C-alpha positions, -999 to 999 in steps of 0.1 A, spaced: 827 -24 590 835 -39 556 812 -63 539 826 -95 525 829 -93 488 813 -117 464 847 -133 457 852 -140 495 818 -157 497 824 -182 469 854 -205 462 864 -206 426 883 -230 404 915 -243 422 903 -230 456 877 -258 457 896 -285 477 871 -313 479 875 -346 459 840 -347 444 814 -321 436 778 -320 423 780 -300 391 754 -277 374 762 -268 338 764 -234 322 728 -237 310 715 -248 344 714 -285 336 725 -312 362 757 -329 352 758 -351 383 786 -359 408 821 -355 392 856 -354 404 867 -318 410 895 -321 384 871 -333 357 846 -305 366 874 -279 363 884 -294 330 849 -291 317 846 -255 329 879 -245 313 869 -261 279 838 -240 278 857 -209 288 840 -206 322 848 -209 359 838 -235 384 821 -217 413 811 -233 446 775 -222 453 765 -245 482 796 -254 502 777 -270 531 759 -297 512 774 -331 507 790 -332 482 793 -294 477 773 -280 447 794 -262 421 782 -243 390 799 -237 357 796 -200 350 813 -168 340 825 -156 375 832 -121 364 797 -116 351 783 -133 383 803 -109 405 790 -79 385 754 -90 388 757 -97 425 772 -63 432 744 -47 412 718 -65 433 735 -55 466 737 -19 454 700 -19 445 691 -33 480 712 -7 497 696 21 477 661 12 490 672 10 526 663 40 547 684 46 578 669 63 607 691 82 631 685 91 667 690 128 671 693 143 706 680 174 722 694 184 756 679 208 781 681 218 817 653 217 844 652 255 845 651 260 807 629 290 799 596 289 781 608 304 749 639 282 747 617 252 753 595 262 724 626 264 702 637 229 713 602 216 705 604 232 670 638 214 666 622 181 676 594 187 651 620 191 623 639 160 633 606 139 633 595 154 600 628 141 585 619 107 598 644 106 627 638 95 662 647 121 689 661 115 723 651 143 747 674 146 777 670 168 808 704 171 825 705 177 862 736 193 879 745 195 915 715 204 937 691 203 909 687 166 916 666 177 947 641 193 923 635 166 897 598 176 894 610 207 874 626 183 848 594 162 848 573 193 842 595 203 812 591 167 798 553 170 803 552 202 783 572 185 755 550 154 755 519 176 753 534 195 722 548 164 705 517 142 707 502 156 675 531 146 652 551 121 672 548 90 694 566 86 728 586 54 722 602 54 756 585 73 784 606 97 806 629 79 830 659 86 851 694 73 842 720 87 865 717 124 866 697 126 833 660 123 826 654 111 791 627 99 767 626 89 730 602 103 705 595 86 672 576 98 642 540 86 637 535 61 609 
């Protein structure tokens, strides 16, 4: 998924195809409503670009500015915003209804590390064949996990069946 670039969001100079525009000068002063050709001439005389900043208004608002500098500052802002975003992933732990006690403890330790890293964890108990007749074994395993996880995590989605799988989602406590 690619983000639209700053250049794609704003029309510049000869890409502005409306007859009249409201113009804001290089220092932020209102120059009023001008013909697009006159506004372009003024921008070129000052060594700047004419950039459409509000295309939906009537007439569109354009600003006389250095577009290269504007693009650079916008990309710096976007980079700073992306830096402060924290992405949470959903990790998954799979087990079977007859998973042994020691293996279950290992899985719980793994859930603990995922939650300590700030990730949500999807715990899935997979049933095969005739194990569907003994769903209470899977629910017992989920109950043990819930009892162990309550001290450091929150059950976001309680255990529920979906097809042949019993699953729940555990999230970190705030």
